[in-house]
N, C-alpha and C positions, 0 to 999 in steps of 0.2 A: 248539783255536785260540781259540774264543769264550771259554772259561773263562780262558785266559791274558790276554785283553784285559780281562775283568772284574776279574781280580786286579790287573792294572796300574792300572786305574782306581781300585780301592779303595785301593791303596797310595798313589796320588797324592793322593786325597781325604784320607786319613789324615795324610799329610805336611803338606798345607795346613792341616788342622784343628789340628795340633800347633803349626805356625808361628803361627797366629792366637791360639791359647791362650797361648803364650809371650809374644807381643806384648802381649796384654791384661794378663797377670800382671806383666810388667815395668812397664807404665804405672801399674798400681794399687798396686804394693808397693815400687817403687823411685823414685829421683829422675828417672827417664826421663819420668815423667808431667808434669814441669814444662816440658819442651821438646817433647814428642811426644804427639799425641792417641791415644786408644784406637782399635782397629779399628772399634768400634761407632760412635764419633763420626765417623769417616771415612765409614762406611756411611750414617749419617744425613745427612751433608753431600752425599754422592753423590745420595741421593734428593731432597734439597732443590734442588740445582743442576740436576737433570734437568727441573725444571718451571719454571725461570726463566732470565732472560738472565744471561750472564757477559760483561760488556762490552756489545757490540752484538749478540751472537748467543746463541741457545740452545745448550745442550751438544751436541745432535745436529748442529747446524750447524757448530760447531767441528770435530767429528769428520768431518763430510762434507768440509769444506775440506781437512783433513789427508789424507784418503783420496784426494781428487781430485788433489791435488798429487803424492802418491806414485805414483798410477796413471799419470799423464802422464809423469813422469820415468822411472818403471820401464819402461814400454812402449818409450820411446825408447831407453833404455839396453839393453834386451833386443834390440831389432831391430838397433841399430848394433853391439852387442857380438857377436852371432851373425854378422853380415855380416863384420866385421873378422876374427874368429877363423877363419872359413872361407877368407877371402882369404889370410890368413897360412899356413894349412895347405895350401891348394891351389895356391898360386903361389909359386915360388921368388923371383921378383922382388918380389911383394907382401910376402913375409916379410922380404926384405932391406931394404925401404924402411920397413915399419911397425914391425918388431920393435925396432930400436934406440930409436925415438921412444917406443914403448909402454913399454920397459924404463925409460926415464928418467922418464916421467910416472906410472907405476903406483905407486911408493912414496910419492907425495905424498898425504897424507890429504885426503879430499874437503872437509873443513871449511877447509883452508888456502886453497882457492880463493874462499872467501866474500868477503874484502876486494876481490879483483879483480872478482868478479861484481857486487858492489855499485857499484864505480866504473864498470863498463861498462854495466850494465843497471838500476841503481837498486835500490830495495828491493821491487820488485814480483814478480810471478809468474815472470817469466823468470829472475830471479836464483835464486829458490827451486827451480825445476824444474832449472836448471843444476846446482845442488849435488846434487840427488837423482840426476841423470843420472851425474855423476862417481862417486858412491858405488857405483852398480851396474854401471857400464860395464866396469871391469877384471875383475870376477868373470865376466861373460859372455864376454869375450874369452878369458880363460885357460881356462875350462872347455870352450868350444867348440873352441879350438885343441887342447887335450889330447885331446878325443874324436875329432877328425878325424885326428890323427896317431897314434893308438893302435889303429887298425883292424887286425884280424888280416890279415897279408899273404897268408895262404892264401885268404881270401875274395876279396881283390883279384885274386890270381893265377887263381883259379877263374873269376871273372867275365871276365877277359881271355881265358882259354882258350875260353870260350863265345862269344867274338866281341864282347864289350862294348867300346865306345870310352870315351874319358876322361870324356865327359859322362855316359854311362850308369853308369860305375863310381861317379862322384860321387853321382848321385841314387839309385842302387839299392843301393850298398854303404856308401860313406863317410858320407853324411848319416844314414841310419837307424842306423848304428853309433854316431853321435855323439849321438843323442837322449838317452840316459841321462845323459851328461855335461852336455848342455845343460840338462836339468831340474835337475841338481845346481847348476849356475850360477844358474838361475832362483830356486831356494830361497835361496841365499846372498845373491844380489843383492836379493831382496825384503826380507830382514831388514836389509841395509845401507841400502836406500832408506828403509825405515820409520824407522830411526834418524836418517838424514840430514834427513828432512823435519821432524822435531822440532827438530833443531839449527837448521835454516834459519828455522823459525817463531820460535824464541827470539830470533833476531837481527834479522829483517827482515819481520815480518808483523803484522797487526792482528787476526788471527783464526786459529783452529786450536788443537790440543791443546798444542803447544809454547808458543804465546802465552799460553794459559790458565795454564800453569805459571809463566811469567815474571811474569804479572800477580799471581798469588798470592804470589810471592816479593817483588815490589815493595810489596805491601800487608801483608806479614807474615802471610799467611793460609796456614799450613802444611797445614790440612785441604784447601784447594783444590789445593795443590801435590800432595798425596798422591792426591787424586782423579784428577788428571791422570796421575800415575805409574801408578796401577792401570789406567786406561784404556789406557795405552801397553802395559802387559804383557799385558792381555787381548787386545787387537787383534793384537799381535805373535804371540801363541800361536795365535790363530784363523787368521791369514795363513799361518803356517808349517804348520799342520795341513792347511789347505786345499790348499796346494801339494803336500804329501806325498800327500794323497788323490788329487789329479789325476795325479800321477806313478804311483801304484799302479794306477790305471785304465788309463792310456795306455801304460805301460811294464811291464806285468805279465810280459812275456817276458824282462825283464832281471833281473839279480841285485838291483839297487837297487829295482826296482819290486815285488819280492815281499814 
């Protein structure tokens, strides 16, 4: 198992090295260099901006603002999504009331709500957190609902035969069986929230990684734009792997957690 992980890491590193090499060669020996900087120029710019302000904040402050926004919106979306999903799965009346409304709202992209949120809440944090919430909410509802409705009927029947009431069945059987699905929703929702916070910052923020990219665009600074893009990809990868690691530890008993 350990050797397999090492092999995967080495292949991943080799793929990244080949990508950087091809990027450098294209910049050096083709016309791409006229419109695109080399990877080493972007790396030098990354080191440069790490020690000075971009706008009114240091780079780590921009990253901190983005992570704070996504954390707040993500936690609200996770809590509300799990609650709504469980209500839909556990109550016929709740399902009848919520499901049609959710079916109409779910296909609407989160970014579509931005003009309304700006009109309602202005361009401050409430607007940005609202967009992040919308991006993650539907994933949490769908996965929680799927987990709660796909519980093995034999487990429910066995619990009832042993004298469990509805509340005990819910907490002892349905909810634990839903945990792998909930973690799946948490992973997808986290990625969606991370993408949404960047879009929100590009439209209505004065700090953050998204704002940094737009600032580079406005100033014609492609190196700053690429620094922001690289930070986005690295943080997204770290967040995804972190959630996967948490799931592996907490859901080792499930297929997804292995």
